[in-house]
Residue, then its C-alpha position, 0 to 999 in steps of 0.5 A: y594768462t590768456l591760455a590759462i583763462s581759455q583752459r579754465d573756460t574750457a574746463r568750466a565748460e567741460v565741468q558744466d557738461l559733466q554736471q549736466q551729464l551727471a544730472a541726466a545720469r542721476a535723473d536716469l538713475d532715479l527713473a531706473n530706481t523708480d522702475r525697479n521699485r515699481a517692478l519689485m512692487a509688482n512682483e511682490n504683489l504678484q507673488t502675494a496673489l500667487e501665494s493667496f491662490q495657492n493657499e486657497r487651492d490648498a484649502e479647497i483641496a483639503l476641504l474636498l479631501e475632507q469631504r471625500a473622507a467623510a463621504e467614504d466614512a458615511i458610505a462605509a458606515a451605511h454599508e456596515a449598518s446594512l450588513e449588520a441589519m442583514r446579518e441580524a435579519n438572517v440570524q432571526q430568519m435562521r432562528d425562526v426556521q430552526y424553531a419551526a423545524d424543532k416545532s415540526v420535529q416535536n409535533t412529529l414525535t408527538e404524533m409518532d408517540k400518539m400513533e405508537v400508543t394507538i398501535q399499542d391499543c390496537r394491538k391490545d384490542n387485536l389480542n383481546l379480540r383474538k383471545a375472544l375469537d379463540e375462546a369463541i371458536s374453542q367454545l364453538q368446537r366444544n359445543q359443536e355437537d349441539v350446533i346444527d345449521r337449520s337452513l342446512i337441515k331444511n335443505v337436506i330434508l327437502d333434497w331428500h324428499g325430492k330424491k329417489g332410490k340410491a340418491k335418496r338413501d345417500v342424502m339420508i346417509l349424509l343427514g345421519s352423518i350430520l346428526h350423528f345417528t347411532e347404529d340403531e338410528k341408522d338401522k331405523a332409517f335404513i342406512g346402517e350396515g344392517h337394516g334390521t330384519l327387513g333389511k337383512v331380508v332385502d339384502a338377502v334377495a337384492a343385489p348389494l348397492p354400489p359403494a358411495k362415490l365419495n367417503v363422507d369423512k373425506i369431503e372437502g370444505d371448510t364449513v358444513r354447507e361446503k361439505w354438503v355441496n361437494f357431497l351432492l356434486a360427487e354423489t348426485g352429479e348425474d341429476g342436474s335438476n336435483e343438484d340445482a335444488a341443493p343450497 
């Protein structure tokens, strides 16, 4: 009996000890649960904060990307507008240059037409003047028998007056050639082949005159005055003072 009581007491003591260990274990378990719950709560809060940060970051990145895309679109639109304005300006400049070139060509063609008309008028005037000149020359040639240079005749007469001997007769021959003396007029002026009765007597007793140095028909010169000067130079070259008196 005593042994049973002793064992009972020992068992009770062990039970109490176990109960105390159980209470302590339960208290530790409650504390561990509390720590676990606290840790879980902290983890959840941290996860929520991280997710919030990630969302904000994603939102900021999306906003930046959107702003960048909008800026790129705005820059591209501005560049396109600038290029379009430059194209329009270049097209307008090309139109202005083409218009100016066409206008210049038209003005040049107009001037060429005017010049062509002027040239045609000048040609017509030239032809008319040439016709008038040809008619005047023809008229002058037709009336050449009646046209005599007064100054030439005056100079011939003055030169004849200052000559003597053969030179004086040569001047009279030239005057007769200019005035187209007839044979009778040449005989009267003592320059014909026979000078009348007196001339025949003189020819009979006097030595024949030497031939002229220059044929009157072969006198060089385009005008009567030039022929006259050439004749005097050929016939009276030995008389320098008389030669200076000729025109």
